[in-house]
C-alpha positions as CSV (number, residue, x, y, z in Angstrom):
1,X,-28.5,113.3,-58.4
2,X,-28.7,109.6,-59.3
3,X,-31.9,108.0,-60.6
4,X,-33.9,105.4,-58.8
5,X,-34.3,101.8,-59.9
6,X,-37.1,101.9,-62.4
7,X,-36.7,99.2,-65.0
8,X,-35.4,95.8,-65.9
9,X,-32.4,97.5,-67.4
10,X,-31.6,99.1,-64.0
11,X,-31.9,95.7,-62.3
12,X,-29.5,94.2,-64.9
13,X,-27.0,97.0,-64.4
14,X,-27.1,96.5,-60.6
15,X,-26.8,92.8,-60.8
16,X,-23.9,92.9,-63.3
17,X,-21.9,95.5,-61.4
18,X,-22.5,93.7,-58.1
19,X,-21.3,90.3,-59.3
20,X,-18.3,91.9,-61.0
21,X,-17.3,93.1,-57.5
22,X,-18.1,89.7,-56.0
23,X,-15.9,88.0,-58.6
24,X,-13.0,90.3,-57.6
25,X,-13.5,89.9,-53.9
26,X,-10.9,87.8,-52.0
27,X,-13.5,86.4,-49.6
28,X,-16.5,85.9,-52.0
29,X,-14.9,85.0,-55.3
30,X,-14.0,81.4,-54.2
31,X,-17.6,80.8,-53.1
32,X,-18.8,81.7,-56.5
33,X,-16.0,80.1,-58.5
34,X,-18.3,77.2,-59.6
35,X,-21.1,79.4,-60.9
36,X,-22.1,79.2,-64.5
37,X,-22.6,83.0,-65.0
38,X,-24.4,82.7,-68.3
39,X,-27.1,80.7,-66.5
40,X,-27.0,82.4,-63.1
41,X,-27.2,86.1,-64.1
42,X,-30.6,85.9,-65.8
43,X,-31.9,84.1,-62.7
44,X,-30.6,87.0,-60.6
45,X,-32.2,89.6,-63.0
46,X,-35.5,87.8,-62.6
47,X,-35.2,87.5,-58.8
48,X,-34.5,91.2,-58.2
49,X,-37.0,92.3,-60.9
50,X,-39.7,90.2,-59.2
51,X,-38.8,91.7,-55.8
52,X,-38.6,95.3,-56.9
53,X,-40.8,95.6,-60.0
54,X,-43.3,92.9,-59.3
55,X,-43.0,91.2,-62.6
56,X,-43.0,87.7,-61.2
57,X,-40.3,86.5,-63.5
58,X,-38.5,84.6,-60.8
59,X,-39.5,81.0,-60.0
60,X,-37.4,79.1,-57.5
61,X,-36.2,78.8,-53.9
62,X,-33.2,80.9,-53.3
63,X,-32.4,79.5,-49.9
64,X,-32.0,75.9,-51.3
65,X,-29.3,77.2,-53.6
66,X,-27.3,78.5,-50.7
67,X,-27.7,76.0,-47.9
68,X,-24.9,73.7,-49.1
69,X,-22.3,76.5,-49.4
70,X,-19.4,76.7,-46.9
71,X,-20.3,80.3,-45.8
72,X,-20.6,82.1,-42.6
73,X,-21.7,85.5,-41.3
74,X,-18.5,87.1,-42.5
75,X,-19.5,86.1,-46.1
76,X,-22.9,87.5,-45.6
77,X,-21.6,90.8,-44.2
78,X,-19.2,91.2,-47.1
79,X,-22.0,90.3,-49.6
80,X,-24.2,93.0,-48.0
81,X,-21.3,95.6,-48.0
82,X,-20.7,95.0,-51.7
83,X,-24.4,95.0,-52.6
84,X,-25.1,98.2,-50.7
85,X,-22.0,99.9,-52.1
86,X,-23.1,98.9,-55.7
87,X,-26.6,100.3,-55.1
88,X,-25.3,103.5,-53.6
89,X,-22.9,104.0,-56.5
90,X,-25.6,103.8,-59.1
91,X,-29.0,104.7,-57.6
92,X,-30.9,106.6,-55.0
93,X,-34.5,106.8,-54.1
94,X,-37.3,104.7,-52.8
95,X,-36.5,101.5,-54.8
96,X,-32.8,101.9,-54.1
97,X,-33.6,102.0,-50.4
98,X,-36.0,99.1,-50.8
99,X,-33.5,96.8,-52.5
100,X,-31.0,97.4,-49.8
101,X,-33.6,96.7,-47.1
102,X,-34.7,93.5,-48.9
103,X,-31.0,92.4,-49.2
104,X,-30.5,92.9,-45.5
105,X,-33.7,90.9,-44.7
106,X,-32.8,88.1,-47.0
107,X,-29.3,87.8,-45.5
108,X,-30.7,87.8,-42.0
109,X,-33.3,85.1,-42.9
110,X,-30.7,82.9,-44.6
111,X,-28.2,83.3,-41.7
112,X,-31.0,82.4,-39.2
113,X,-32.0,79.3,-41.2
114,X,-28.4,78.3,-41.5
115,X,-27.9,78.6,-37.7
116,X,-25.4,81.4,-38.1
117,X,-27.3,83.9,-35.9
118,X,-27.7,83.6,-32.2
119,X,-31.1,82.2,-31.3
């Protein structure tokens, strides 16, 4: 049995493993090729830690960081597939289910705001 997401160390593990997959993915790697990972990863740790652990370490507007990217629903679907796969490989439980649900919701909201979903 896998453990649930319980700590900042768990968040860091999830984020690191997920972005390792992203950087090896044929579709997603080019979208993220410009990213300064030393800067970006701590922001992602804070984002997911704020969402799951309530530590309020994230300050920012994630949608604004994505609106300029040349992405479509195929990119979002692949992002969700890799994210869910990474969660499932490492964790199970209430928080693991919550993070997958939140990721689906975020992807849906972003796609809606970007006009990628049917009205």
